[in-house]
GUGUMI-171249 format. One record per atom (N, C-alpha, C, O, CB): residue in three letters; x, y, z; chain. Coordinates in nm, 2 decimals. Glycine has a CB too. Layout:
BEGIN
ala|X|Y|Z|A
...
END
This chain:
BEGIN
met|7.76|9.43|8.28|A
met|7.89|9.41|8.27|A
met|7.96|9.43|8.41|A
met|7.93|9.51|8.49|A
met|7.94|9.52|8.17|A
met|8.06|9.33|8.43|A
met|8.13|9.34|8.56|A
met|8.25|9.41|8.55|A
met|8.32|9.40|8.45|A
met|8.14|9.22|8.62|A
asn|8.29|9.48|8.67|A
asn|8.42|9.55|8.66|A
asn|8.49|9.50|8.78|A
asn|8.42|9.46|8.88|A
asn|8.41|9.72|8.65|A
ile|8.62|9.51|8.78|A
ile|8.72|9.48|8.89|A
ile|8.77|9.59|8.94|A
ile|8.82|9.68|8.87|A
ile|8.83|9.39|8.85|A
met|8.77|9.60|9.08|A
met|8.84|9.71|9.14|A
met|8.95|9.65|9.24|A
met|8.92|9.55|9.31|A
met|8.74|9.81|9.22|A
glu|9.07|9.70|9.24|A
glu|9.18|9.63|9.32|A
glu|9.19|9.72|9.45|A
glu|9.19|9.85|9.44|A
glu|9.34|9.61|9.24|A
ile|9.18|9.66|9.56|A
ile|9.20|9.74|9.69|A
ile|9.29|9.65|9.76|A
ile|9.27|9.53|9.78|A
ile|9.07|9.77|9.78|A
asp|9.41|9.73|9.80|A
asp|9.51|9.67|9.88|A
asp|9.56|9.53|9.84|A
asp|9.58|9.45|9.92|A
asp|9.47|9.65|10.01|A
gly|9.56|9.51|9.71|A
gly|9.61|9.39|9.65|A
gly|9.51|9.27|9.64|A
gly|9.54|9.16|9.60|A
gly|9.73|9.35|9.73|A
tyr|9.39|9.30|9.68|A
tyr|9.28|9.21|9.66|A
tyr|9.17|9.26|9.55|A
tyr|9.15|9.39|9.55|A
tyr|9.21|9.18|9.80|A
arg|9.11|9.17|9.47|A
arg|9.03|9.20|9.38|A
arg|8.88|9.20|9.40|A
arg|8.84|9.10|9.46|A
arg|9.07|9.14|9.28|A
ala|8.80|9.30|9.37|A
ala|8.65|9.29|9.40|A
ala|8.58|9.31|9.27|A
ala|8.63|9.39|9.19|A
ala|8.60|9.39|9.51|A
val|8.47|9.25|9.26|A
val|8.38|9.26|9.13|A
val|8.28|9.37|9.18|A
val|8.23|9.36|9.29|A
val|8.29|9.10|9.07|A
ile|8.25|9.47|9.09|A
ile|8.17|9.58|9.13|A
ile|8.06|9.58|9.04|A
ile|8.08|9.57|8.92|A
ile|8.25|9.71|9.11|A
gln|7.94|9.59|9.09|A
gln|7.82|9.58|9.00|A
gln|7.72|9.70|9.08|A
gln|7.73|9.73|9.20|A
gln|7.75|9.42|9.00|A
tyr|7.63|9.75|8.98|A
tyr|7.54|9.84|9.03|A
tyr|7.40|9.78|9.05|A
tyr|7.35|9.71|8.97|A
tyr|7.54|9.96|8.94|A
asp|7.35|9.81|9.18|A
asp|7.22|9.75|9.21|A
asp|7.11|9.85|9.21|A
asp|7.10|9.93|9.30|A
asp|7.22|9.68|9.35|A
pro|7.03|9.84|9.10|A
pro|6.93|9.95|9.09|A
pro|6.81|9.94|9.18|A
pro|6.73|10.04|9.19|A
pro|6.87|9.94|8.95|A
glu|6.79|9.83|9.25|A
glu|6.69|9.83|9.36|A
glu|6.72|9.93|9.48|A
glu|6.64|10.00|9.54|A
glu|6.67|9.68|9.41|A
ile|6.86|9.92|9.50|A
ile|6.89|10.00|9.62|A
ile|6.97|10.12|9.58|A
ile|7.03|10.19|9.66|A
ile|6.97|9.92|9.74|A
glu|6.98|10.15|9.45|A
glu|7.06|10.25|9.39|A
glu|7.20|10.28|9.45|A
glu|7.24|10.39|9.49|A
glu|6.99|10.37|9.40|A
leu|7.27|10.16|9.46|A
leu|7.42|10.17|9.52|A
leu|7.49|10.07|9.43|A
leu|7.44|9.98|9.37|A
leu|7.43|10.14|9.69|A
phe|7.63|10.09|9.45|A
phe|7.72|10.00|9.39|A
phe|7.75|9.91|9.49|A
phe|7.75|9.95|9.61|A
phe|7.85|10.06|9.34|A
arg|7.77|9.78|9.44|A
arg|7.81|9.67|9.55|A
arg|7.93|9.61|9.49|A
arg|7.94|9.57|9.37|A
arg|7.68|9.55|9.58|A
gly|8.02|9.61|9.58|A
gly|8.16|9.53|9.57|A
gly|8.16|9.40|9.64|A
gly|8.11|9.39|9.76|A
gly|8.28|9.62|9.63|A
glu|8.22|9.30|9.57|A
glu|8.23|9.17|9.65|A
glu|8.38|9.13|9.61|A
glu|8.41|9.13|9.49|A
glu|8.11|9.05|9.61|A
phe|8.46|9.10|9.71|A
phe|8.58|9.04|9.70|A
phe|8.59|8.91|9.64|A
phe|8.50|8.83|9.67|A
phe|8.64|9.04|9.82|A
ile|8.68|8.87|9.55|A
ile|8.68|8.75|9.49|A
ile|8.81|8.68|9.54|A
ile|8.90|8.75|9.59|A
ile|8.68|8.76|9.33|A
gly|8.82|8.54|9.54|A
gly|8.93|8.48|9.57|A
gly|8.97|8.47|9.72|A
gly|9.09|8.46|9.76|A
gly|9.03|8.53|9.51|A
leu|8.87|8.49|9.79|A
leu|8.89|8.49|9.94|A
leu|8.82|8.35|10.00|A
leu|8.73|8.30|9.94|A
leu|8.81|8.63|10.00|A
asn|8.88|8.31|10.11|A
asn|8.83|8.18|10.19|A
asn|8.71|8.24|10.28|A
asn|8.69|8.21|10.40|A
asn|8.96|8.12|10.30|A
gly|8.63|8.31|10.22|A
gly|8.50|8.37|10.28|A
gly|8.44|8.48|10.20|A
gly|8.50|8.52|10.10|A
gly|8.53|8.42|10.42|A
gly|8.33|8.54|10.25|A
gly|8.27|8.66|10.18|A
gly|8.30|8.79|10.25|A
gly|8.29|8.81|10.37|A
gly|8.12|8.64|10.16|A
ala|8.32|8.88|10.16|A
ala|8.35|9.02|10.21|A
ala|8.28|9.10|10.11|A
ala|8.33|9.10|10.00|A
ala|8.49|9.05|10.22|A
asp|8.19|9.19|10.14|A
asp|8.11|9.27|10.04|A
asp|8.10|9.41|10.10|A
asp|8.12|9.43|10.22|A
asp|7.96|9.21|10.00|A
phe|8.07|9.51|10.01|A
phe|8.06|9.64|10.06|A
phe|7.97|9.72|9.95|A
phe|7.96|9.68|9.83|A
phe|8.20|9.71|10.09|A
tyr|7.92|9.83|10.00|A
tyr|7.82|9.92|9.92|A
tyr|7.86|10.05|9.93|A
tyr|7.93|10.09|10.03|A
tyr|7.68|9.91|9.97|A
ala|7.84|10.14|9.83|A
ala|7.85|10.28|9.83|A
ala|7.78|10.34|9.71|A
ala|7.74|10.28|9.62|A
ala|7.99|10.31|9.83|A
lys|7.78|10.48|9.72|A
lys|7.71|10.55|9.61|A
lys|7.80|10.59|9.49|A
lys|7.76|10.63|9.38|A
lys|7.65|10.68|9.67|A
asp|7.95|10.58|9.53|A
asp|8.04|10.65|9.42|A
asp|8.16|10.56|9.45|A
asp|8.17|10.47|9.54|A
asp|8.08|10.82|9.44|A
ile|8.25|10.59|9.35|A
ile|8.39|10.52|9.34|A
ile|8.47|10.54|9.48|A
ile|8.53|10.45|9.54|A
ile|8.47|10.59|9.22|A
asp|8.47|10.68|9.51|A
asp|8.55|10.70|9.64|A
asp|8.49|10.63|9.76|A
asp|8.57|10.60|9.85|A
asp|8.55|10.83|9.66|A
gly|8.35|10.62|9.77|A
gly|8.29|10.56|9.87|A
gly|8.32|10.41|9.88|A
gly|8.34|10.35|9.98|A
gly|8.15|10.58|9.87|A
leu|8.31|10.35|9.74|A
leu|8.35|10.21|9.72|A
leu|8.48|10.17|9.77|A
leu|8.49|10.06|9.83|A
leu|8.35|10.18|9.59|A
arg|8.59|10.25|9.74|A
arg|8.72|10.23|9.79|A
arg|8.72|10.24|9.94|A
arg|8.78|10.15|10.00|A
arg|8.82|10.33|9.74|A
arg|8.67|10.33|10.00|A
arg|8.67|10.35|10.15|A
arg|8.60|10.24|10.22|A
arg|8.65|10.18|10.32|A
arg|8.60|10.48|10.19|A
glu|8.49|10.20|10.16|A
glu|8.40|10.08|10.22|A
glu|8.46|9.96|10.20|A
glu|8.45|9.87|10.28|A
glu|8.24|10.08|10.17|A
gly|8.54|9.93|10.08|A
gly|8.59|9.81|10.06|A
gly|8.72|9.79|10.14|A
gly|8.75|9.68|10.18|A
gly|8.62|9.80|9.92|A
gln|8.80|9.90|10.16|A
gln|8.91|9.89|10.25|A
gln|8.87|9.85|10.39|A
gln|8.93|9.77|10.46|A
gln|8.98|10.03|10.26|A
leu|8.76|9.91|10.44|A
leu|8.70|9.88|10.58|A
leu|8.66|9.73|10.59|A
leu|8.69|9.66|10.68|A
leu|8.56|9.98|10.61|A
ser|8.58|9.68|10.48|A
ser|8.54|9.55|10.48|A
ser|8.65|9.45|10.47|A
ser|8.64|9.34|10.53|A
ser|8.45|9.54|10.37|A
leu|8.76|9.48|10.40|A
leu|8.87|9.39|10.38|A
leu|8.95|9.38|10.51|A
leu|9.00|9.28|10.54|A
leu|8.95|9.44|10.26|A
lys|8.96|9.51|10.58|A
lys|9.02|9.52|10.72|A
lys|8.96|9.42|10.81|A
lys|9.03|9.34|10.88|A
lys|9.00|9.66|10.78|A
val|8.82|9.42|10.81|A
val|8.75|9.35|10.91|A
val|8.77|9.20|10.87|A
val|8.79|9.12|10.96|A
val|8.61|9.39|10.91|A
phe|8.76|9.16|10.74|A
phe|8.77|9.03|10.69|A
phe|8.91|8.97|10.74|A
phe|8.92|8.85|10.79|A
phe|8.76|9.03|10.54|A
leu|9.02|9.04|10.71|A
leu|9.16|9.00|10.73|A
leu|9.17|8.99|10.89|A
leu|9.24|8.90|10.93|A
leu|9.27|9.12|10.65|A
glu|9.12|9.08|10.97|A
glu|9.12|9.07|11.11|A
glu|9.06|8.94|11.15|A
glu|9.11|8.87|11.23|A
glu|9.06|9.19|11.17|A
met|8.94|8.91|11.10|A
met|8.87|8.78|11.15|A
met|8.96|8.66|11.10|A
met|8.97|8.56|11.17|A
met|8.72|8.76|11.09|A
cys|9.02|8.67|10.98|A
cys|9.11|8.54|10.94|A
cys|9.22|8.52|11.04|A
cys|9.26|8.41|11.07|A
cys|9.17|8.56|10.79|A
gln|9.28|8.65|11.09|A
gln|9.39|8.63|11.17|A
gln|9.34|8.57|11.31|A
gln|9.40|8.48|11.37|A
gln|9.46|8.78|11.20|A
glu|9.22|8.61|11.35|A
glu|9.19|8.58|11.48|A
glu|9.15|8.42|11.48|A
glu|9.17|8.34|11.57|A
glu|9.07|8.68|11.52|A
asp|9.09|8.38|11.36|A
asp|9.06|8.23|11.34|A
asp|9.17|8.15|11.30|A
asp|9.16|8.03|11.31|A
asp|8.95|8.20|11.25|A
gly|9.28|8.20|11.25|A
gly|9.40|8.13|11.20|A
gly|9.37|8.07|11.06|A
gly|9.42|7.97|11.02|A
gly|9.44|8.01|11.29|A
val|9.29|8.14|10.98|A
val|9.25|8.11|10.84|A
val|9.32|8.19|10.75|A
val|9.34|8.31|10.77|A
val|9.10|8.14|10.82|A
glu|9.38|8.12|10.63|A
glu|9.45|8.19|10.53|A
glu|9.33|8.27|10.46|A
glu|9.23|8.22|10.42|A
glu|9.54|8.08|10.43|A
pro|9.35|8.39|10.44|A
pro|9.25|8.47|10.38|A
pro|9.23|8.44|10.22|A
pro|9.12|8.45|10.17|A
pro|9.28|8.63|10.40|A
arg|9.33|8.41|10.14|A
arg|9.32|8.39|10.00|A
arg|9.29|8.24|9.98|A
arg|9.35|8.15|10.04|A
arg|9.45|8.43|9.93|A
lys|9.20|8.22|9.89|A
lys|9.17|8.09|9.84|A
lys|9.27|8.04|9.76|A
lys|9.33|8.11|9.68|A
lys|9.04|8.08|9.78|A
glu|9.30|7.90|9.77|A
glu|9.41|7.84|9.68|A
glu|9.36|7.77|9.57|A
glu|9.27|7.69|9.59|A
glu|9.51|7.74|9.75|A
tyr|9.40|7.79|9.45|A
tyr|9.35|7.74|9.33|A
tyr|9.44|7.63|9.29|A
tyr|9.56|7.64|9.30|A
tyr|9.33|7.85|9.23|A
ser|9.39|7.52|9.25|A
ser|9.46|7.39|9.21|A
ser|9.53|7.41|9.06|A
ser|9.63|7.36|9.03|A
ser|9.36|7.26|9.22|A
gly|9.47|7.49|8.99|A
gly|9.50|7.50|8.85|A
gly|9.44|7.41|8.75|A
gly|9.47|7.41|8.63|A
gly|9.64|7.49|8.84|A
lys|9.33|7.33|8.82|A
lys|9.27|7.23|8.74|A
lys|9.12|7.28|8.75|A
lys|9.07|7.32|8.86|A
lys|9.30|7.08|8.79|A
phe|9.05|7.26|8.64|A
phe|8.91|7.28|8.64|A
phe|8.84|7.18|8.53|A
phe|8.90|7.14|8.43|A
phe|8.87|7.43|8.62|A
asn|8.72|7.14|8.55|A
asn|8.65|7.07|8.45|A
asn|8.56|7.16|8.35|A
asn|8.50|7.25|8.39|A
asn|8.55|6.96|8.51|A
leu|8.56|7.14|8.23|A
leu|8.49|7.23|8.14|A
leu|8.40|7.12|8.06|A
leu|8.45|7.02|7.99|A
leu|8.60|7.33|8.04|A
arg|8.27|7.15|8.07|A
arg|8.18|7.08|7.98|A
arg|8.13|7.16|7.86|A
arg|8.08|7.28|7.87|A
arg|8.05|7.02|8.06|A
val|8.14|7.11|7.75|A
val|8.10|7.17|7.63|A
val|8.02|7.07|7.53|A
val|8.05|6.95|7.54|A
val|8.22|7.23|7.57|A
pro|7.94|7.12|7.44|A
pro|7.87|7.02|7.36|A
pro|7.98|6.94|7.28|A
pro|8.08|7.00|7.24|A
pro|7.77|7.08|7.27|A
ser|7.95|6.82|7.24|A
ser|8.03|6.74|7.17|A
ser|8.08|6.79|7.04|A
ser|8.20|6.76|7.01|A
ser|7.97|6.62|7.16|A
glu|8.01|6.87|6.97|A
glu|8.05|6.93|6.84|A
glu|8.16|7.03|6.87|A
glu|8.25|7.05|6.79|A
glu|7.94|6.99|6.77|A
val|8.14|7.11|6.98|A
val|8.24|7.22|7.02|A
val|8.38|7.14|7.06|A
val|8.49|7.18|7.03|A
val|8.19|7.32|7.14|A
his|8.35|7.03|7.14|A
his|8.49|6.95|7.16|A
his|8.56|6.91|7.05|A
his|8.69|6.91|7.05|A
his|8.46|6.84|7.24|A
glu|8.49|6.86|6.94|A
glu|8.55|6.82|6.81|A
glu|8.62|6.94|6.76|A
glu|8.74|6.92|6.73|A
glu|8.43|6.77|6.72|A
glu|8.56|7.06|6.74|A
glu|8.62|7.17|6.69|A
glu|8.73|7.22|6.76|A
glu|8.82|7.28|6.70|A
glu|8.53|7.27|6.67|A
leu|8.73|7.21|6.89|A
leu|8.86|7.25|6.97|A
leu|8.96|7.15|6.95|A
leu|9.07|7.20|6.95|A
leu|8.84|7.26|7.11|A
ala|8.94|7.03|6.94|A
ala|9.03|6.93|6.91|A
ala|9.10|6.95|6.79|A
ala|9.23|6.94|6.77|A
ala|8.98|6.80|6.92|A
ala|9.01|6.99|6.68|A
ala|9.07|7.00|6.55|A
ala|9.17|7.13|6.55|A
ala|9.28|7.14|6.49|A
ala|8.95|7.02|6.44|A
ala|9.12|7.23|6.62|A
ala|9.19|7.37|6.62|A
ala|9.33|7.34|6.68|A
ala|9.43|7.38|6.63|A
ala|9.10|7.48|6.71|A
ala|9.32|7.27|6.80|A
ala|9.45|7.22|6.86|A
ala|9.55|7.15|6.79|A
ala|9.67|7.17|6.80|A
ala|9.42|7.14|6.97|A
ala|9.49|7.05|6.71|A
ala|9.57|6.96|6.62|A
ala|9.63|7.05|6.52|A
ala|9.75|7.03|6.49|A
ala|9.49|6.85|6.55|A
ser|9.55|7.14|6.46|A
ser|9.61|7.22|6.34|A
ser|9.72|7.31|6.37|A
ser|9.80|7.36|6.29|A
ser|9.50|7.31|6.27|A
ser|9.72|7.35|6.52|A
ser|9.83|7.42|6.58|A
ser|9.93|7.34|6.64|A
ser|10.03|7.39|6.70|A
ser|9.78|7.51|6.69|A
gly|9.93|7.22|6.62|A
gly|10.05|7.13|6.68|A
gly|10.04|7.12|6.81|A
gly|10.14|7.09|6.87|A
gly|10.20|7.17|6.66|A
lys|9.94|7.15|6.89|A
lys|9.93|7.15|7.03|A
lys|9.83|7.04|7.08|A
lys|9.75|6.99|7.00|A
lys|9.89|7.28|7.09|A
ser|9.85|7.00|7.21|A
ser|9.74|6.92|7.27|A
ser|9.63|7.01|7.30|A
ser|9.64|7.13|7.29|A
ser|9.79|6.85|7.41|A
leu|9.51|6.95|7.32|A
leu|9.39|7.02|7.34|A
leu|9.41|7.10|7.47|A
leu|9.37|7.22|7.48|A
leu|9.26|6.93|7.35|A
asn|9.48|7.05|7.59|A
asn|9.50|7.12|7.71|A
asn|9.59|7.24|7.68|A
asn|9.57|7.35|7.73|A
asn|9.57|7.02|7.82|A
gln|9.69|7.22|7.61|A
gln|9.78|7.33|7.58|A
gln|9.72|7.44|7.50|A
gln|9.74|7.56|7.52|A
gln|9.89|7.29|7.51|A
trp|9.64|7.41|7.40|A
trp|9.58|7.50|7.32|A
trp|9.47|7.58|7.40|A
trp|9.46|7.70|7.39|A
trp|9.52|7.42|7.21|A
val|9.38|7.51|7.48|A
val|9.29|7.59|7.56|A
val|9.35|7.67|7.66|A
val|9.30|7.78|7.69|A
val|9.19|7.50|7.62|A
arg|9.45|7.62|7.72|A
arg|9.54|7.70|7.83|A
arg|9.58|7.83|7.75|A
arg|9.56|7.94|7.80|A
arg|9.67|7.60|7.88|A
asp|9.64|7.82|7.64|A
asp|9.69|7.94|7.56|A
asp|9.58|8.03|7.54|A
asp|9.59|8.15|7.57|A
asp|9.76|7.91|7.43|A
val|9.47|7.98|7.49|A
val|9.35|8.07|7.46|A
val|9.30|8.15|7.58|A
val|9.27|8.27|7.57|A
val|9.23|7.98|7.42|A
leu|9.29|8.07|7.70|A
leu|9.25|8.12|7.82|A
leu|9.37|8.24|7.87|A
leu|9.34|8.36|7.91|A
leu|9.23|7.99|7.94|A
ile|9.48|8.21|7.86|A
ile|9.59|8.31|7.90|A
ile|9.57|8.44|7.82|A
ile|9.55|8.55|7.87|A
ile|9.74|8.26|7.88|A
asn|9.56|8.41|7.69|A
asn|9.54|8.53|7.59|A
asn|9.42|8.62|7.63|A
asn|9.42|8.74|7.61|A
asn|9.51|8.47|7.46|A
ala|9.31|8.54|7.67|A
ala|9.19|8.61|7.70|A
ala|9.19|8.70|7.84|A
ala|9.14|8.81|7.86|A
ala|9.07|8.50|7.71|A
thr|9.27|8.62|7.92|A
thr|9.27|8.70|8.05|A
thr|9.38|8.83|8.03|A
thr|9.38|8.93|8.11|A
thr|9.31|8.60|8.17|A
glu|9.47|8.80|7.94|A
glu|9.58|8.93|7.93|A
glu|9.51|9.03|7.85|A
glu|9.53|9.15|7.88|A
glu|9.72|8.90|7.85|A
ser|9.41|9.00|7.75|A
ser|9.35|9.11|7.67|A
ser|9.25|9.17|7.77|A
ser|9.21|9.29|7.75|A
ser|9.29|9.06|7.54|A
his|9.19|9.10|7.87|A
his|9.08|9.14|7.95|A
his|9.15|9.24|8.05|A
his|9.09|9.34|8.08|A
his|9.00|9.02|8.02|A
ala|9.28|9.21|8.11|A
ala|9.33|9.29|8.19|A
ala|9.39|9.42|8.14|A
ala|9.40|9.52|8.22|A
ala|9.42|9.23|8.25|A
gly|9.42|9.42|8.01|A
gly|9.49|9.52|7.95|A
gly|9.38|9.63|7.90|A
gly|9.42|9.73|7.85|A
gly|9.57|9.47|7.84|A
END
């Protein structure tokens, strides 16, 4: 299971690495990589803040926007049978397939965040 930690307005996915017996954090949504390691939550937060600070300083020096921009579009491939069921579910709700999937994804992210 992956967990999200927010540090200074940036999100990082946290996982435990049993090989090195440390937690690993990796910032997501950045125009580059920034990760950090620690034995506990307090250490993760400290190391995360340091890693983020270095990353943001490098972005500023290089004139790079730190946050990745998302277009709001992505392709999704599913088996044809699933596509048919999704289209039926959307039609029965009186929505386009795009609107129905959008609503499902929004509801899923809201319940995940809560």
